[in-house]
C-alpha positions as CSV (number, residue, x, y, z in Angstrom):
1,M,16.5,-12.2,29.2
2,S,18.9,-14.1,26.8
3,Q,22.6,-13.4,26.9
4,T,23.2,-14.6,23.1
5,L,21.3,-14.0,20.2
6,P,17.7,-12.1,21.2
7,L,15.0,-14.6,21.9
8,L,12.1,-13.5,19.6
9,V,8.7,-15.6,20.9
10,T,5.4,-16.0,19.6
11,H,2.9,-19.0,20.1
12,S,2.7,-22.5,18.3
13,G,0.4,-24.5,16.2
14,S,-1.7,-22.4,13.0
15,F,-1.0,-18.9,12.7
16,H,-2.8,-15.8,11.6
17,C,-1.8,-12.4,9.9
18,D,-1.7,-10.8,13.0
19,E,1.4,-12.7,14.3
20,A,3.4,-13.4,10.9
21,F,2.9,-9.4,10.4
22,A,4.3,-8.5,13.7
23,Y,7.0,-10.4,13.4
24,V,7.8,-8.6,10.0
25,V,7.8,-5.4,11.6
26,L,9.7,-6.8,14.2
27,R,12.9,-7.8,12.0
28,Q,12.7,-4.9,10.1
29,A,13.0,-2.4,13.1
30,L,15.5,-4.1,14.9
31,G,17.6,-5.0,11.9
32,L,17.5,-8.9,12.0
33,K,17.9,-10.9,8.9
34,A,17.2,-14.3,9.6
35,P,16.3,-16.8,12.8
36,G,19.3,-18.9,13.6
37,Q,21.5,-15.8,12.1
38,D,21.3,-13.2,14.5
39,H,18.0,-14.1,16.3
40,R,16.3,-17.1,17.7
41,L,12.6,-17.7,16.6
42,V,10.8,-20.1,19.1
43,R,7.0,-20.8,18.3
44,T,5.7,-22.2,21.6
45,R,3.3,-22.1,23.9
46,D,6.0,-22.8,26.7
47,A,5.4,-20.6,29.7
48,D,9.3,-20.8,31.1
49,T,10.4,-20.0,27.5
50,I,8.0,-17.0,27.0
51,K,9.5,-15.6,30.2
52,Q,13.2,-16.3,28.8
53,G,11.5,-14.2,25.3
54,D,13.4,-10.8,24.4
55,Y,10.5,-10.0,22.8
56,V,7.3,-12.1,22.6
57,W,3.9,-11.4,21.0
58,D,0.1,-12.9,20.6
59,V,1.2,-15.2,23.5
60,G,1.8,-14.9,26.9
61,L,-1.5,-12.9,28.1
62,T,0.4,-9.4,28.7
63,F,0.6,-6.1,27.2
64,D,3.5,-4.1,28.5
65,P,5.5,-2.3,25.6
66,G,8.4,-1.3,28.0
67,A,8.9,-5.2,28.6
68,N,8.3,-5.9,24.8
69,R,5.4,-8.0,25.4
70,F,2.5,-7.6,22.7
71,D,-0.4,-10.0,23.6
72,H,-4.1,-9.0,22.9
73,H,-5.9,-12.1,24.1
74,Q,-5.8,-11.0,27.9
75,R,-8.7,-9.3,29.6
76,G,-8.3,-5.9,29.5
77,A,-6.8,-6.0,26.4
78,P,-6.0,-2.2,24.7
79,V,-8.0,-1.1,22.1
80,R,-8.0,1.7,19.5
81,D,-9.4,5.2,20.4
82,D,-12.9,4.1,18.7
83,G,-12.9,0.9,20.5
84,T,-11.6,-1.1,18.0
85,P,-9.3,-3.8,19.5
86,F,-5.8,-4.9,18.6
87,S,-4.4,-7.6,17.2
88,S,-0.4,-8.3,18.0
89,A,0.4,-6.7,14.7
90,G,-1.2,-3.5,15.6
91,L,0.4,-3.5,19.0
92,V,4.1,-4.2,17.6
93,W,3.0,-1.4,14.9
94,Q,2.5,0.8,17.6
95,Q,6.1,0.5,19.3
96,F,7.9,-0.1,15.9
97,G,5.8,0.6,12.8
98,E,7.9,3.9,12.1
99,A,11.1,2.4,12.2
100,A,10.5,-0.4,10.4
101,V,9.2,1.9,7.6
102,R,12.3,3.7,7.9
103,A,14.5,0.6,7.6
104,L,11.8,0.0,4.4
105,G,13.2,3.3,2.9
106,G,10.5,5.4,3.8
107,G,13.4,8.5,4.6
108,E,12.2,11.9,5.8
109,M,8.5,10.7,5.2
110,S,8.7,7.4,7.5
111,A,5.9,8.8,10.5
112,T,3.8,9.7,7.5
113,I,3.8,6.4,5.8
114,A,3.5,4.3,8.9
115,A,0.1,6.4,10.2
116,D,-0.9,5.5,6.3
117,L,-0.2,2.1,6.9
118,D,-1.9,1.6,10.4
119,R,-4.9,3.1,8.9
120,A,-5.0,1.3,5.7
121,V,-3.4,-1.9,6.4
122,I,-2.9,-2.9,10.3
123,R,-6.4,-1.6,11.5
124,R,-7.5,-4.3,8.8
125,I,-5.3,-7.2,10.5
126,D,-6.5,-5.9,13.9
127,E,-10.1,-6.3,12.4
128,I,-9.8,-9.5,11.0
129,D,-7.9,-11.1,13.8
130,N,-10.4,-10.0,16.5
131,G,-13.5,-11.1,14.5
132,V,-15.2,-7.3,14.4
133,A,-14.5,-7.1,10.5
134,G,-17.6,-6.2,8.4
135,S,-16.7,-8.0,5.6
136,R,-13.8,-10.6,4.4
137,E,-12.2,-11.0,0.7
138,P,-10.9,-13.9,-0.7
139,L,-7.9,-12.8,-1.2
140,D,-7.1,-10.2,1.5
141,L,-3.7,-10.5,3.4
142,A,-5.2,-12.8,6.3
143,A,-6.9,-14.9,3.9
144,L,-3.6,-15.5,1.8
145,V,-1.2,-16.0,4.7
146,G,-4.5,-18.8,6.3
147,D,-3.4,-20.8,3.1
148,C,0.0,-21.1,4.3
149,N,-0.9,-23.3,7.4
150,L,-0.8,-26.7,7.1
151,T,-3.7,-28.7,5.8
152,W,-5.8,-31.0,8.4
153,D,-4.6,-34.4,6.7
154,T,-0.8,-33.4,7.1
155,P,1.0,-36.0,8.8
156,A,1.7,-35.7,12.5
157,E,5.1,-36.6,12.3
158,G,7.3,-33.5,12.2
159,R,4.4,-31.0,12.3
160,Q,5.9,-28.8,14.6
161,Q,8.8,-28.4,11.8
162,A,6.9,-28.5,9.0
163,E,4.4,-25.1,11.1
164,D,7.7,-23.6,11.9
165,A,8.4,-23.4,8.0
166,A,5.1,-22.5,6.9
167,F,5.4,-19.4,9.0
168,L,8.1,-18.3,7.1
169,E,6.5,-18.7,4.3
170,A,4.1,-16.4,5.4
171,V,6.2,-14.4,7.0
172,A,8.4,-13.5,3.2
173,L,5.0,-12.9,1.7
174,L,3.9,-10.3,4.2
175,E,7.8,-8.8,4.1
176,G,7.1,-8.5,-0.1
177,V,4.1,-6.9,0.5
178,L,5.3,-4.7,3.0
179,R,8.4,-3.9,1.7
180,R,6.3,-2.7,-1.7
181,R,3.6,-0.8,0.1
182,V,6.0,1.3,1.7
183,D,8.2,2.2,-1.7
184,V,4.4,2.7,-3.5
185,L,3.6,5.2,-0.6
186,R,7.2,6.8,-0.3
187,S,6.9,7.6,-4.2
188,R,3.2,8.7,-3.8
189,H,4.0,11.2,-1.2
190,A,7.1,12.3,-3.3
191,A,5.0,13.0,-6.3
192,D,2.1,15.1,-4.4
193,A,5.3,17.8,-4.1
194,M,5.6,17.7,-7.8
195,V,2.2,17.5,-8.9
196,V,1.6,20.7,-7.1
197,A,4.6,22.6,-8.1
198,A,3.7,21.2,-11.8
199,H,0.1,22.4,-11.6
200,Q,1.5,25.9,-10.4
201,A,3.9,25.9,-13.6
202,S,1.0,24.8,-15.9
203,A,-0.3,27.4,-18.4
204,D,-4.0,26.2,-17.9
205,P,-5.1,25.4,-14.6
206,R,-7.3,22.7,-15.9
207,V,-4.3,21.2,-17.9
208,L,-1.9,19.3,-15.1
209,E,1.4,19.7,-17.6
210,L,4.0,16.6,-16.1
211,E,7.4,16.1,-17.1
212,R,7.2,12.6,-16.6
213,G,4.4,10.0,-15.5
214,M,3.7,9.6,-11.6
215,P,0.8,9.3,-9.6
216,W,-1.1,12.3,-9.7
217,K,-4.7,12.3,-9.2
218,N,-4.3,11.7,-5.1
219,A,-2.8,15.0,-5.5
220,V,-5.3,16.8,-7.4
221,F,-8.2,15.6,-5.1
222,A,-6.2,16.2,-1.7
223,H,-5.2,19.9,-3.0
224,E,-8.5,20.2,-4.7
225,L,-7.2,21.2,-7.7
226,P,-9.4,22.4,-10.9
227,V,-7.7,19.8,-13.2
228,I,-9.7,18.1,-15.9
229,Y,-6.6,16.3,-18.0
230,A,-3.1,15.4,-17.1
231,V,-0.7,15.6,-19.9
232,Y,2.6,13.2,-19.0
233,P,4.9,11.1,-21.6
234,V,5.1,7.2,-21.7
235,P,8.3,5.0,-22.2
236,N,7.4,4.5,-25.8
237,G,7.3,8.1,-26.8
238,N,4.1,9.2,-26.6
239,W,2.0,11.8,-24.3
240,M,-0.8,10.6,-22.7
241,V,-3.7,13.0,-22.5
242,D,-5.7,11.5,-19.2
243,A,-8.7,12.6,-17.8
244,M,-9.4,13.3,-14.4
245,P,-12.1,11.3,-12.1
246,P,-15.0,13.0,-10.2
247,E,-14.3,11.1,-6.9
248,P,-11.6,9.0,-5.6
249,H,-12.0,5.8,-6.9
250,S,-14.2,6.2,-9.8
251,F,-14.0,5.3,-13.3
252,A,-16.0,7.9,-14.4
253,Q,-14.1,11.5,-16.0
254,R,-14.8,15.2,-15.2
255,L,-15.0,15.8,-18.9
256,P,-14.7,12.9,-21.0
257,L,-12.9,13.2,-24.1
258,P,-14.9,14.3,-27.2
259,E,-17.2,11.4,-27.7
260,A,-16.4,12.2,-31.7
261,W,-12.8,10.8,-31.1
262,A,-13.7,7.6,-29.2
263,G,-12.1,5.0,-30.5
264,L,-10.0,6.9,-33.4
265,Q,-6.3,6.5,-34.4
266,E,-3.7,8.7,-36.1
267,G,-5.2,9.7,-39.4
268,A,-8.7,9.7,-38.5
269,L,-7.9,11.1,-35.0
270,A,-6.1,13.8,-36.5
271,E,-8.8,15.1,-38.9
272,A,-11.4,15.1,-36.2
273,S,-9.1,16.4,-33.2
274,K,-7.3,18.9,-35.6
275,V,-4.1,17.6,-33.9
276,P,-1.9,16.6,-36.6
277,D,0.4,14.0,-34.5
278,A,-2.7,12.5,-32.5
279,V,-2.0,9.0,-31.8
280,F,-5.4,7.4,-30.3
281,V,-8.3,7.7,-28.1
282,H,-9.9,5.1,-26.0
283,V,-13.2,4.2,-27.0
284,R,-14.2,4.7,-23.5
285,R,-12.9,8.6,-23.9
286,F,-10.9,8.3,-20.6
287,V,-7.4,8.5,-22.1
288,G,-5.4,9.6,-25.4
289,A,-2.2,10.3,-26.8
290,A,-0.1,12.2,-29.2
291,R,3.3,12.0,-30.2
292,S,4.5,15.3,-28.7
293,R,3.9,16.9,-25.8
294,A,2.5,20.0,-27.7
295,G,0.1,17.6,-29.3
296,A,-1.2,16.0,-25.9
297,V,-1.7,19.8,-24.4
298,A,-3.7,20.7,-28.0
299,M,-5.7,17.6,-27.7
300,A,-6.5,18.4,-23.9
301,R,-7.7,22.1,-24.7
302,E,-9.5,21.2,-27.8
303,A,-11.0,18.5,-25.7
304,L,-11.9,21.7,-23.3
305,R,-13.1,23.7,-26.1
306,I,-15.6,21.1,-27.4
307,G,-17.1,20.3,-24.1
308,G,-17.8,23.7,-24.0
309,L,-15.3,25.3,-21.2
310,P,-14.1,28.8,-21.9
311,P,-10.4,29.4,-22.1
312,A,-8.9,29.8,-18.9
């Protein structure tokens, strides 16, 4: 163990998403800033150096969380409950993920956000690194990190230093992704409670009235709310009428805005909808707007009536 700055060790040469992501997680969880400033980062396959590491991942052929060893290349390496093999990112995340999320502003939702990220991001890194992913995308995280590696025809002279610099470029990319994803999930969970409360206060359970724009569709699905339209303000002063999709990731609507309104604006829409301050309805009928909250609510209620739904 080092007696000066903590020594963090991973392997040298070409790098993958898992060890770069694991380093991001360790830095956040341990409160480290930059190599050479408050810790040492060594990328090597030298056995003696690996033994001296305070934190070692993706190299060393040992998994021992108590000793801060997180390799997954050895026989008997750990797997998830469903048999999916861990990568070094997954192993480090199990130990340090929640602390990393907390350091990135996850607050009281840190454990929940860490679990969300494990399901949606970390597992995917594990699958790709271990060759068990069912498919690959050219813009997935692993591909973007792979593009940070040196090309085959990079001159041999100074290659080690160039590889280390490229590794830190990949780390910066992943740190930005993780930081933004934590913030998105934190805000999404915060919105969940606000959406439920707003729904309870809405005059018609089919028209969700929000005081401000926020992620609302996931909360509607999660709580099985009977929402058809959501009404909320946007920065330009208008109030949106947003149609609810029938299922997650669908581009359809439970009830599109009326066909007679499609593509209309201003006066033409006001006449067709009988809402004086109606502004527009998208030609695809999934969203519209009025200049006031009352106008947007009136559009939603008229759309329900035209759609054949009885008054609430």
